[in-house]
C-alpha positions as CSV (number, residue, x, y, z in Angstrom):
1,M,0.2,0.3,0.3
2,E,1.7,3.4,-1.7
3,A,0.5,6.7,-0.8
4,A,0.5,9.2,-3.9
5,N,-0.3,12.9,-2.8
6,S,-3.9,12.3,-1.1
7,Y,-5.2,9.7,-2.5
8,V,-4.2,5.8,-1.8
9,L,-4.0,2.7,-3.9
10,I,-4.9,-0.5,-3.4
11,H,-4.3,-3.4,-5.8
12,G,-3.3,-0.8,-8.4
13,K,-6.7,1.1,-7.5
14,N,-7.2,4.8,-6.3
15,I,-9.2,4.7,-3.1
16,S,-10.7,8.2,-2.7
17,Q,-13.8,10.4,-2.7
18,N,-12.4,12.4,-5.5
19,T,-14.9,12.0,-8.4
20,L,-12.3,13.6,-10.3
21,A,-9.6,10.8,-9.9
22,G,-10.1,7.3,-10.9
23,S,-14.6,7.9,-11.2
24,A,-15.1,5.7,-14.3
25,A,-12.8,3.2,-12.8
26,G,-15.4,1.6,-10.8
27,P,-15.9,1.7,-7.8
28,H,-14.0,2.9,-5.0
29,M,-14.2,3.5,-1.2
30,S,-12.9,7.2,1.6
31,I,-10.9,5.9,3.4
32,D,-12.0,9.2,5.5
33,K,-15.3,7.0,6.4
34,L,-13.3,4.5,8.2
35,F,-11.7,6.7,11.4
36,P,-15.5,8.1,12.5
37,A,-17.0,5.0,11.8
38,L,-14.5,3.0,14.2
39,L,-15.7,5.7,16.8
40,E,-19.5,5.8,15.9
41,C,-19.0,1.8,16.5
42,F,-16.8,2.0,19.8
43,G,-18.4,4.9,21.0
44,I,-21.6,3.4,21.2
45,I,-20.1,0.0,22.9
46,L,-18.6,3.0,25.5
47,C,-21.8,4.1,26.3
48,G,-24.2,0.5,26.5
49,Y,-20.9,0.2,28.9
50,I,-21.9,2.7,30.9
51,A,-25.2,2.9,31.1
52,G,-25.1,-0.3,32.6
53,R,-21.8,0.0,35.3
54,A,-23.5,3.7,36.0
55,D,-27.4,1.4,37.1
56,I,-28.9,4.0,34.0
57,I,-30.3,0.9,32.1
58,T,-31.4,-2.2,34.4
59,Q,-30.6,-5.4,33.7
60,S,-34.4,-6.7,31.9
61,Q,-33.6,-3.3,30.4
62,A,-30.8,-4.5,28.4
63,K,-32.5,-8.1,27.6
64,G,-35.5,-5.6,26.2
65,L,-33.2,-3.6,24.1
66,G,-31.4,-6.7,23.3
67,A,-34.7,-8.4,21.8
68,F,-35.8,-5.6,19.8
69,V,-32.4,-3.9,18.4
70,S,-31.6,-8.5,17.2
71,K,-35.4,-9.3,16.2
72,F,-36.7,-6.7,14.8
73,A,-34.3,-3.4,13.9
74,L,-31.0,-5.5,12.4
75,P,-33.0,-7.1,10.1
76,A,-35.2,-4.5,9.2
77,L,-31.9,-2.4,7.8
78,L,-30.7,-5.6,6.9
79,F,-33.2,-6.1,4.8
80,K,-33.7,-2.1,3.9
81,N,-30.0,-1.7,2.8
82,M,-30.2,-5.4,0.6
83,V,-32.5,-4.4,-1.4
84,L,-30.8,-0.2,-2.0
85,L,-27.6,-2.2,-3.1
86,D,-26.2,-2.0,-6.1
87,F,-23.2,-4.3,-7.0
88,G,-21.7,-1.8,-9.4
89,D,-20.4,-0.4,-6.2
90,V,-19.4,-3.0,-4.2
91,I,-15.6,-3.3,-3.9
92,W,-15.0,-7.1,-4.5
93,A,-11.5,-7.0,-3.7
94,F,-12.7,-5.5,0.3
95,L,-15.0,-8.6,0.3
96,W,-12.2,-11.1,-0.9
97,S,-9.9,-10.1,1.3
98,V,-12.0,-10.5,4.3
99,M,-12.8,-13.6,3.8
100,V,-9.0,-14.9,3.4
101,A,-8.4,-13.2,6.8
102,K,-11.5,-15.1,8.8
103,V,-10.9,-18.4,7.2
104,T,-7.1,-17.5,8.2
105,V,-7.9,-17.3,11.6
106,F,-10.9,-19.7,12.3
107,A,-8.4,-22.5,10.5
108,L,-5.3,-21.5,12.1
109,V,-7.6,-21.3,15.8
110,C,-9.3,-24.6,15.0
111,V,-5.8,-25.6,14.7
112,L,-4.3,-24.2,17.7
113,T,-7.0,-25.9,19.8
114,L,-7.6,-28.7,18.5
115,M,-3.7,-28.9,19.7
116,V,-3.5,-27.8,22.9
117,A,-7.8,-28.7,23.8
118,S,-7.8,-32.1,26.3
119,P,-9.2,-35.7,24.0
120,E,-12.6,-36.1,25.3
121,C,-13.8,-32.6,24.2
122,R,-11.5,-30.7,21.9
123,Y,-13.5,-31.1,18.5
124,S,-16.2,-28.7,20.1
125,K,-13.9,-26.6,21.8
126,A,-12.3,-26.4,18.1
127,G,-15.1,-25.6,16.4
128,L,-17.1,-23.1,18.8
129,Y,-13.0,-20.8,19.7
130,A,-13.1,-21.1,15.9
131,I,-16.7,-19.9,15.3
132,F,-16.0,-17.0,17.6
133,A,-12.9,-15.6,17.3
134,T,-14.1,-15.4,13.4
135,Q,-17.8,-14.0,13.8
136,S,-17.0,-10.8,15.1
137,N,-19.1,-7.2,14.5
138,D,-18.2,-6.6,11.3
139,F,-21.6,-5.4,10.2
140,A,-21.3,-2.2,12.7
141,L,-17.8,-1.3,10.5
142,G,-19.4,-2.0,7.3
143,Y,-23.0,0.0,8.1
144,P,-21.5,3.4,9.1
145,I,-19.1,3.8,5.7
146,E,-21.5,2.1,3.1
147,G,-25.1,2.8,3.9
148,T,-23.9,7.0,3.9
149,H,-24.0,7.0,0.2
150,V,-27.8,6.5,0.4
151,D,-29.6,9.4,0.0
152,V,-32.6,9.6,2.8
153,E,-36.2,11.9,2.3
154,E,-37.3,13.6,4.6
155,T,-41.2,13.8,5.6
């Protein structure tokens, strides 16, 4: 990865939000959107942690909020974004790199667990640990980066 002026070159492609550079060459991504997305993601996590530790949200309220988010809000958001997804804007090299990284971590954790765990339950532990190591909160980072280009009509 090399920097050229205010642009970042990845796999020979110019990654920027500048419409003058590389707009006809296909989809591009702004590196400038990654830092705010990281701040937003970890900021929400920190706010939830502080609210739980300060007893602003009780355990039953947190359970209800988790049920609402997982059963209603997140599926609706995923459905809306899948309907509006333009496959021409997808950066396939980025998705492939995430997949290769996750498969590598999955295999590494699985092999290490098989080597270290006790023989009677090593296969179940290897599967669980490998799944836990790779199933992270990717959506929380991906949505703010990709979701900001959708125009919202005010009513």
